[in-house]
N, C-alpha and C positions, 0 to 999 in steps of 0.2 A: 914413299911414292911421291913424285913431284906433283905439285898442284898446278895443273895447266891452266886453270881458270883464274889465276891471280891477275890483278890489274897490270896492264902493260907498263913497263918502266920500273916495275918493282920486283921483277923476277930474280934479281941478284940477291936480295935479302931473303926471298923465299927459298933460294937454292942453298942458302946456308952461309951468308956473309958473316964475317967475324964481327963481334961487338966493337963498336967504335967506328965501323966503316961509314963513310960519308954517303949514306943512302937514305931515301925517304922511308918513314915508318908507316905501317898499315894501321888503320883504326880498328877497333874491336868489331864494329859492324862489318867492315870489309873482310876481315879474316873469317868472321862467322858466316857471311854469305858465300865466301869461297869454299869453306868446309861443307856447307849445305849442298852446294852444287856438286861437289866432288862425291859426297856420300850418296846422293840421289842417283847420280850417273853410274856409280860403281855397284850399287845395290838396288837397282830399279825393280827387281822381282826376286823375292826371297821367301822361303818357307821355314818357319821357326816353330820348334816344338818346345812347349813349356807349360807350366802350371799357372792358372789364372790366380792373381793375388790383388787385393785392394780394388775389387770390381765395384763400379758405380755407374749409374746412368744419369746423365745431366738432364736438366729441364728441357734442354734443346733436343734431346733424343740421342745425342752422341754417347758412346761408351768409352770410359776411361778405365784402364786397368794396367797391370804389369804382368809380364811373362817371366817366370823364373825357373831355375833348376838348382842343383845342389851348390853351384859355385857363383852364379851371376843372376842378374835381373835386368830386364829391359822394359821401359815404358811402352805402352801401346795405346792406340786410339782407333776407334772405328766410327766412321761418320754415320749419321742417321740413315742416309740412303742405302748404305750397305747392310744395315741391321735387318732389313726386311728379308734378306736371303738366309738368315740364320735358321737352322732346323732344330735348335735347342735353346734353352734359356741359360745364358752364361751365369756362372756363380763361382765363388772362390773355391779353390781346391780341385777344379776340373783340369785335367791335362788335355791340351788342345794342340792342333797344328794350325798356325795362323799364316795366311798367305797375303803378301802385300809388298810394300817398299819401305826402305829405311830413309829417314830424313832426320833433320835436327830441329831443335827448338831454340833458336838463337837467343831468345830472351833469358834462358837459363843455362845455355851451353850444354844441353843434353841431346842425345840422340834417341830416337824412338822409331817404332814401326807403325805405319798407317795400314791397318788391316783391311783388306778387301773382302776376303772370305775366311771363315773359321769353322773348323770341324773338330769333333772330339777325337783325340789321338787313339785310334784303335777301338774295336768293338768291345774289347775287354774293359777298358776304362769307362766306356758308356754303360756297360752292364753293371759295373761296380757302382756307378752313380745311381742307376736304376734300383739296384738292390738296397742301397742306403735309403732312398726315398720310400721304397716299398715298406721297409721295416719300420720307418717312422710313422707312416700313415696307418699301417696295420696295428701298431701299438695304440693308436687312438680309436681303434675299433671300426674304421671305415670299411674294412673288408669282412666283418664278422658275418657268419651265416645267418644269425638271427635278424639281421637287417634286411635280408632278402625278402622280397614280396612276390607273391604268385602273379603270373601274367593273367590279364582278363581273357576269358574264353573266346569271346567274339567282340573285339573292340569296334566301336562305331567310327572312331576317328583315330588315325595314327599320325603322330608327328615324326618327321625324319630330319635329322641334323646331318647334313652332308653338303658336298659341292653340287651346285645345281647343273653343272655342265659335264660331269664325269659319267662313266658307265655305271657307277654304283647306283645312282638314283633310277636309271633306266631298268637295271636288273631288278631292283626292289619293286618298282611299279608294275613291271611285266609279271613278276612272280605273284604279286598280290592279285592282279587281274585274272591270272590263270586259276588261282586257288579259291579266292573269295573276294569279289570286288568290294573295296573299302575306301572310304574317304581318307585322303592323305593330305597333310599339311607339310610343306617343305620349308625348312628354315635354312637358307643358303649361308654357307660359311666357307672360309679357307680351311683346308684340311692338311696343309703343309706350310712350313716357313714361319717367319716371324709374325706374331699376331694371331696365328691360327688357334692357339690354345685359348686366348681370351675370347675369340669369336665363338668357339664351340661351347665354352662355359656360359657365355651370355645367352646362347640359343637354348641350352638346357634349362637355365634359370627362367628364361622367358616363357617356355612351355609350362614350366612348373607353376608360374605365377598367373597363368591365364585363367579367366573365369568365363562362365557362360557356356552356350551350346558348342562353341568352337574349341573348347578345351579338349586336348587329346586324351584318350584312355590309355595310350601306350606310346612310348617314344623309342625310336631306333637311332642310335648314334653309329654312323657307318663311314667307312673309308676303304679304298682298295688296298692291295698289298704294296709293299715297299721295304726299303731297308729300315734298320732301326732308327737311323737319322730321320728318314721320311716320316716315320710314325711317332717321332718323339713328342709332338704336340699333344698326343693323347696320354702321355706319361706325366704331363705337367700337373703340378699340385692343384692349380685352379680348376682344371677339368675334373680331376678326381673328386674334389670336394663338391663340385656342382652336381656330378652324377650321384654321389652318395647322399646328398641332401635333397634330391628331387622328390617331390610329392607324387610323381607319376612313375609307375614301373618302367624300367629302361632295359632295352636289349643293346648290348655292345657288340658291334660287328665291324671291328677295325682290323684290316689286313686279311691275310689268308689264314688257313687253319693252323699253320705253325707259328704265326705271329701272335705275340701276347703283349698287351699293354696294361698299365695300371687301371685304365678305364674299364677293362674287362673284369678286374677284381672288384671294382666299386659298383658295377652294374648288377641288376637283379638276375640277369641271365646273360651268358656269353654265347654268341653265335660264331661258328667257325668262318663264315663268309656272310656278306650282305644278303645274298640269295637265301642262305639258310636262316637269316634273321626274319625275312618275309615269311618263310615256312613256319617258323616258331610263332609268328605274330597272329596268324589266322589259321583256322582249320580249313580243310577242303570242302567247298560248298557242295560238291557232288556227293562227298561222303556223308555230309550232314543230311542231305535229302534222302540218300539211300538209308541212312540210319533211321530217319523219321518214318520212311515207308516200312522198314522192318519192324519198328516199334508199333506202327499202326496195325500191321498184319498180325503181330503177336497179340496185341490188345484185342483185335477182333476174334482171333482164335480163342483167346482166353474167355471172352464173353460168351462165345458160342459153346465152349466146353462147359462152362458153368450153367448155361441155360439147359444144355442137354442133361447134365447130371441132375439139375433141379427138377426137370421134367420126369426123369426116371424115379427120383425119390418121391415126387408127388403121386405118380402112378402107383408105386408100391404102397404108399400110405393110403391111397384111395381104396386099394384092394383090401386092406385090413380094416377099413371102417365098416360099421354095421349098416344094414339096409334101412330104408325109410320105414318099412313095415315093422322092423325090429325095434326101432326107436319110438315110433308113434303108436304101436299097438296098445301098450298099457294105458297110454293117455286117452286113446279113443275109448277103451273100455270104461275107464273112470268117468269120462264125459257122459257116456250113456247111462251109467249108474246114477250120476248126479242129476241127470235129466229126469229119470224116473222118480227119484226122491223129491225133486222139486215139484213135480206134478202132484205127488201125494201130499206134500206139505201145503200146497196151495188149496187143495180140497179141504183139509182140516181147518185152515185159516178162514176160508169162506164160510164153512159151516158154523164156526164159532162166532163170526161176525153177524151172521143171520140171527143167531140166538140172542146176542146182545141188542140188536136192532129191535127185535120183537119185545124184549123187556123194556126198552126205553119208550117204545111206542105205547105200551100199556101204561106206563107211568105218566104219559103226557095226554091223558084223556081230558075233556073239557071241564068236567065237574071238579076234578082235582086241581086243575089250573085256576079256576075261579076262587076256590078256597085259599089257595096259596097267594093269589094276588091280593085278596082282602086282608090277609094277615100281614103282608108286607106293607100295605097302605096304612094300617093301624100303627105299625111300628114307626113309619115315617112321620105320622102326625105327632106321635109322642116325642120323637126327637126334635121336631120343630118347636113344640111348646117349650121344651127345655132350652133350646137355643134362644127363643124369644125372651124367656125369663132372665137369661143371662146377658141380654143386650143392655149396655150401660145407659143408653139413651132412653130407655123405657121409664126410668125413675124420674126423668125430667118432667114427665107429665104430672107428677105429684108435687111440683113446686120446687124441685131441686135444680141446681145448676152445676155444670161441669166447667172447671177452671183450667184454662191452658195458657201457657206463656205465648207471647206474641210471635216468637220465633219457632213455636211448635213444642209439643210435649206437655203432658198433664201435670198440673201443679197440685201437690197433695198436702202442703203445709204452709203455715204463715211465713215461716223463714224463707221458703222457696218463693212465695209471692213477693216479699220485700226485696229479695234478690232480683226477681224478674223485672219489677218496676212496672211494666206495661203488660196487661193481661187481656185475654179474650174469654168472655163468659158465654157459655152455650146454654140456651133455654130450649124448651120443647118447641117453641115457634120461631126460633132464630138465635142470633148471637149478637153481642155488643162488645165494644172495646172499653176497657177500664184502666185507670191509672192508680197505682198504689201511692197514697200520701204518707208521709212520715208521721209517726205518732203511735201511741200504744192504747188501743181499745176504743178510741173516740170514733163516732160515726162520721161519715163524710159530710162536711158542712157544719158540724156542731162545734161551737166555740169551746175553748178550754175553760175549766173552772176558774172563777175570779175575774174573768174578762167581761166587761160590760158590753151591752149591745148598743151600738151607736144609733140604731134605728128604733 
């Protein structure tokens, strides 16, 4: 194919001039630029089917990978602005259909495709990828039945993870209002396209980490129906792990009844539709009120029935009880008998007391009292004479003295007197203090033998 974009004046060489012709040579940059224009003009819009290989995302957000089949491979690039339209997360081994244009990379003399859009090549390949991811997560136990938790019977607050502008949130709110008005917290997210999986996972984790009175008792992850590509964000591993690890029970309501995502397997309960999720979340308020009224009526009837039966049993027992005369007759008779015996006993006691009084009165005549009084006085005088004779101070009248220590206590020996040192001598007419001088047998003031008198 001739290269029409070659620089003017050099077409002869490009057309195939023989070596050695006297024509100007093209530089490498010139021929590379000509080839780039030729490829881009000839392949401005192509669709290529191949398997992704060597996939990587640069720090800039651009995607670099290769598309290959059994015989060839082609480099591919997808700019950051185009990645937002991806409905799935690219990875090695996925067969895709890439739409874009061919171009060249002059610095390395390579041709490549700049991808504008990319989709998985057929539903079969997408389902195969889904089954592969499902088997790997199931092996970790993320879908195990024992991980499922029961839903709260009447949640006070419900968190909803969905698009804030779609029909899904309106259907959920209307259904909740019809069944049982409940406080709802909406966490707005993208539900389709690049970045939707990360937003859904962040919302689920955010609700799970909430504390305080605003923490939901139940979370609904919801989206309307769509193709498998549209729902692919809810098959992403990051969403599945967030739902499985939530500390709050979760209802998954993604798609219609026939749609199934991995989020459904990880959730505690799967609802066929978002409206059905609202029905599973709360009971019907009218049914609750009717149930309460029914229970109240049953309780009242139960109380009345037991009261009636208790009254019947009480009446039957009352009929079998003996009458008051039957119960009290023997006691009345015994009381009368005891009364008679008491009166007779009091008569005997009174008679005996009168006899005793007469005998005492006879014993207390004046003559007998005078004789007894004189005898008692004689005995008292005799006892007083004995007591007087035993008084230690009576002997003091005959010239004796009673010796006491100065600190009290009678002194009865010379040794005790020497030990006391200071004494008190009691005489019949008084007492005097005395001091014990050392010496043996000498009178107080008498000089010792052999000592002359100076006076």
